C-alpha positions as CSV (number, residue, x, y, z in Angstrom):
1,M,12.7,166.4,138.5
2,E,15.9,164.5,138.8
3,Q,16.4,164.1,134.9
4,N,16.2,167.8,134.2
5,R,19.5,167.9,136.0
6,P,22.5,168.2,133.5
7,K,24.8,165.6,133.4
8,T,28.2,166.6,135.1
9,F,31.2,165.7,133.8
10,Y,32.8,163.5,136.6
11,P,31.9,160.4,136.8
12,Y,29.2,160.4,133.2
13,Y,31.5,162.0,130.6
14,F,34.9,160.9,131.9
15,F,33.3,157.4,132.2
16,E,32.6,158.3,128.3
17,V,35.8,159.6,127.1
18,A,37.8,156.5,128.9
19,V,35.9,154.4,127.5
20,V,36.7,156.0,123.8
21,A,40.6,156.5,124.8
22,L,40.9,152.6,125.8
23,F,39.1,151.3,122.7
24,T,41.5,153.8,120.2
25,I,44.5,152.2,122.6
26,E,43.0,148.5,121.8
27,T,42.5,149.1,118.2
28,V,46.2,150.7,117.4
29,L,48.1,148.2,119.8
30,L,46.0,145.4,117.9
31,L,46.7,147.0,114.3
32,A,50.3,146.6,115.7
33,A,50.2,142.9,116.6
34,L,48.6,142.4,113.1
35,F,50.8,144.5,110.9
36,P,54.3,144.8,112.4
37,P,57.0,146.9,110.8
38,S,59.1,145.7,108.8
39,P,62.9,145.4,109.8
40,G,64.3,147.2,106.9
41,R,66.8,146.4,104.2
42,E,69.3,143.9,104.7
43,I,72.6,145.0,105.7
44,D,75.9,143.8,103.8
45,L,78.7,143.4,106.1
46,S,81.0,143.2,103.9
47,A,80.7,146.1,101.5
48,P,82.8,149.0,102.2
49,Y,81.3,151.7,104.3
50,A,79.9,154.6,102.4
51,P,78.8,157.8,105.0
52,R,75.6,159.8,103.2
53,P,74.2,162.1,104.9
54,E,70.1,162.6,105.0
55,W,68.1,163.7,102.2
56,Y,68.3,167.6,103.7
57,F,72.2,167.7,103.7
58,L,72.6,166.1,100.2
59,F,72.6,169.6,98.9
60,L,75.5,170.5,101.1
61,Y,77.4,167.0,100.8
62,Q,77.6,168.0,96.8
63,L,78.5,171.4,97.5
64,T,81.5,170.0,99.0
65,K,82.6,167.8,96.2
66,Y,83.1,171.0,94.5
67,F,85.7,172.1,96.8
68,P,88.2,169.8,97.6
69,G,91.5,170.1,100.1
70,S,91.6,173.1,101.7
71,W,88.8,174.7,99.8
72,T,86.2,172.1,101.9
73,F,85.6,175.4,104.6
74,V,84.6,177.3,101.6
75,G,82.2,174.9,100.5
76,A,80.8,173.5,103.6
77,V,80.5,177.0,105.9
78,I,81.3,180.2,104.0
79,L,78.7,179.5,100.7
80,P,76.0,178.4,103.0
81,A,76.3,180.9,105.0
82,L,76.2,183.7,102.5
83,A,73.2,182.1,100.8
84,F,71.3,181.8,104.2
85,S,72.6,185.8,105.5
86,V,70.4,186.6,101.9
87,V,67.5,184.8,102.8
88,L,67.7,186.0,106.5
89,L,68.1,189.6,105.4
90,A,66.1,189.7,102.2
91,P,63.6,191.9,104.2
92,F,66.0,194.9,105.0
93,L,67.6,194.7,101.7
94,D,65.0,195.6,99.9
95,R,62.5,197.8,100.7
96,S,60.4,199.1,97.9
97,A,57.0,200.0,98.9
98,D,56.2,197.7,95.7
99,R,54.1,194.0,96.9
100,S,53.5,192.8,93.8
101,L,56.1,190.0,92.8
102,A,56.5,191.7,89.2
103,G,57.7,194.8,91.3
104,R,60.2,192.9,93.1
105,K,62.3,191.0,90.2
106,I,65.8,190.9,91.8
107,P,64.6,189.5,95.0
108,A,61.7,186.7,93.4
109,F,65.0,185.8,91.1
110,T,67.5,185.7,93.9
111,G,65.0,183.3,96.5
112,L,64.5,181.4,93.4
113,G,67.8,181.1,91.7
114,L,68.7,179.7,95.9
115,L,65.8,177.4,95.4
116,L,67.2,175.8,92.1
117,L,70.3,175.6,93.3
118,V,69.5,173.6,96.2
119,I,67.3,171.5,94.2
120,I,69.7,170.8,91.4
121,L,72.7,170.0,93.9
122,T,70.4,167.6,95.9
123,V,69.6,166.0,92.5
124,L,73.2,165.7,91.2
125,A,74.1,164.0,95.0
126,I,71.2,161.6,94.6
127,L,72.7,160.5,91.2
């Protein structure tokens, strides 16, 4: 009669979950001890400091190079804000009923152009 009774969560399943969790934690700790991460590249303190942004801001970094001096605000704030506004307002600017990409040539080329501009500026900043 006792054998037909289903297992309850506590203590039977709880014990199984706890054992699996402990083995997982032990495996991760063992792998971390056996294969420690490398400390990174060696720092040359005699080299001049050249700050560079992370990869996702490289296109803005490159764009500011084309607007020196007092025009930096235009390249760093105004143009990216205009591009972001076009992307943000795209659903409201194109109200055509056609859902195919061939029927929406202007929004498709605008989005593709902005994407290509970001990619090209990023590649130029890396080189």
